[in-house]
C-alpha positions in Angstrom: 275.3 206.7 218.5 274.6 207.8 222.0 277.5 208.2 224.5 275.8 205.7 226.9 276.2 203.0 224.2 279.9 203.7 223.9 280.3 203.4 227.7 278.4 200.2 227.8 280.3 198.7 224.8 283.8 199.6 226.1 283.0 198.4 229.6 281.9 195.0 228.4 285.0 194.9 226.1 287.2 195.8 229.1 285.6 193.0 231.1 286.3 190.4 228.4 289.9 191.7 227.8 290.5 191.6 231.6 289.1 188.1 231.8 291.2 186.8 229.0 294.3 188.5 230.3 293.6 187.1 233.8 293.0 183.6 232.5 296.3 183.6 230.6 298.6 185.3 233.3 297.1 184.7 236.7 296.6 181.6 238.8 295.2 182.8 242.1 291.4 183.4 242.2 291.6 186.7 244.1 294.3 188.1 241.8 292.1 187.0 238.9 289.1 189.0 240.2 291.2 192.1 241.1 293.0 192.2 237.8 289.7 191.7 235.8 288.0 194.5 237.7 291.1 196.7 237.4 291.2 196.3 233.6 287.4 196.8 233.3 287.7 200.0 235.4 290.5 201.2 233.2 288.4 200.7 230.1 285.4 202.4 231.8 287.4 205.4 232.8 289.2 205.6 229.4 286.0 205.8 227.4 284.7 208.5 229.7 287.9 210.5 229.1 287.5 210.0 225.3 283.9 211.1 225.4 284.7 214.2 227.4 287.4 215.2 224.9 285.7 214.4 221.7 282.0 215.2 222.4 281.0 218.7 223.1 277.6 220.3 223.8 278.1 222.7 221.0 277.4 220.1 218.4 274.0 219.3 219.9 271.2 221.4 218.4 267.8 221.7 219.9 265.0 221.1 217.5 262.1 223.2 218.3 258.8 221.3 218.6 256.1 223.1 216.6 252.9 222.1 218.4 250.6 223.7 215.9 252.2 221.8 213.0 252.1 218.5 214.9 248.4 218.9 215.8 247.6 219.7 212.2 249.4 216.6 211.0 247.6 214.5 213.6 244.2 215.9 212.7 244.8 215.2 209.0 245.7 211.6 209.8 242.6 211.2 212.0 240.5 212.6 209.1 242.2 210.2 206.7 241.5 207.2 209.0 237.9 208.3 209.4 237.4 208.5 205.6 238.9 205.1 205.2 236.7 203.7 207.9 233.6 205.2 206.3 234.6 203.7 202.9 235.2 200.3 204.4 231.8 200.4 206.2 230.1 201.4 203.0 231.8 198.6 201.0 230.8 196.1 203.7 227.2 197.3 203.6 227.1 197.1 199.9 228.7 193.6 199.8 226.4 192.1 202.4 223.3 194.3 201.9 223.2 195.1 205.6 221.4 197.9 207.4 223.1 200.1 210.0 221.2 198.4 212.8 222.7 195.0 211.9 226.3 196.1 212.0 227.9 195.7 215.4 229.3 198.9 216.7 227.6 201.1 214.1 227.0 204.7 215.0 
């Protein structure tokens, strides 16, 4: 899971924990807002500290992108699609006994 997802999750959790705590303990609206934002900020900063301590850049490995291999795979898929298209066109012609000039979009 990406670190941004952890930050978002714990920030939302902090907001809800802060809201629940504020509803239970605080009666003034301004104190309610301040305490909710304070608890949310604590959760936000806490998850950043946890991510800094437990995630390191050493574990991330760059995968090299082989352009030649990718192009070969794409070209094979294009050839496969072209062959399927030709087979379908042939089958449609044989089923309907239609000439090339009658098929819309024929080459």
